[in-house]
N, C-alpha and C positions, 0 to 999 in steps of 0.2 A: 505496499500500498506504500503510497506519493506521500510520504506529508508533509506542510506545505505552512513556511517559518514568514511571518509577512512584517516588517522592519521599515520604521521610519518620519513615524506618526508625530501631533507639538501643535505646539497652539501655534496660530502668526495670524498677520493682521493682516484683516481684505490689502487684498492687489502683492500679498507677500506669495512665496513661492516655499514648494515643499517637494522634496524629493523621493517617492515609497520600494521600498523592495520585496522582493517574493527570489525568498531559497527556496529550492523544491524539491526532493528524495526523489531516483532511482534512474535507470536509465532510458525513459521514455519518454523526457519529460523533452528532446530536441526535436521531438518529430508532431508535438501533438502541442496543440494552435493555445495559448491562452487566453486570457481577460480579466480586467478587473473589476471588481466586484462596487457597490456603497451598500453599507447599509443604517442610514436614519435612524432616528429616537423614532419610535411609534411610524416606521412605517419601514415595505418588505424591497430586501434588497433590491438594488437595480442594478446594472449592466453600460459601467464605463464607456472600456475600450478595450481589444481586445489586438493578436498580432498570431500569427498565421507561423507554423513551425521551424520557417524558412529567418521573416523576423522579414522580409519579403514585403509582404502590408500587413496594414493598420485597418484600422476604422473603431471612429466615432461612439457615441454617443449626444444624441446637438445638444444637450446642455453645455458639454468640456470641447465641442470643438473649437480647435484656435485655443484653446486655455489649455490643456492639458497634451505629456507624447506618451507616450507606452514603446516599448522597445526593450530585447531581452541581450547574455550574453550563452547564452546553448552552453558552453564549455565549461560555464559558472552554475550552468540550474541555474540562472538566476530573469526574472524580468524587474521589472522597470516600471514606477508613473511618474514622469516628470511632470508640474500639478506650476502654472504660474495663472497671475492673477486671480487668484483664489478672491474665491466671496462667500459668508456666509452662513446658502445656502447649499456649502460645500461639505461644508459640516458632517461629519457620521464616518460611521469605525471602517474602514474601508482592510477587502479582499482582494485575494487573486484565489483562479481559480484555470482548468483546464476549462474549455471552450463546449467542449461536446459533451453531447448526456453519455456512458453516468459522470458524474464530476465524482473527487474528488473528494477524502472528511476536510471539512474547512477548516482551516486553523484560525485562531482564533483573532485576527486584525492583528490593526493600525490605525491608535484613534489622530481623524484630525477638528483640526479645530478651527476655527477661520473666526476671532475675534475679536472689536480694537481692542 
């Protein structure tokens, strides 16, 4: 079973930036499309961004288009989310997981709080 560990969250002011990291165990990581998801308090988890196994194709939810950038380093079994121009509505716990079902067990996530 692949284990996922997210890190890099924190408290940031509106307009600020954060870079999230996701470390994954398992040899199949490099052939698996990966995604970032988030869950705000009292809301359902939602998809934020995705990247194919080779890293050549990415896509984003409309609400982060142009502000967030997903990338991956298959040699390190890692996927990243660069978040710029953060808004208070970006406040949530962020998770990574594969894009295909069945998804792996969710990690603990990393809290991102955007507040003055």
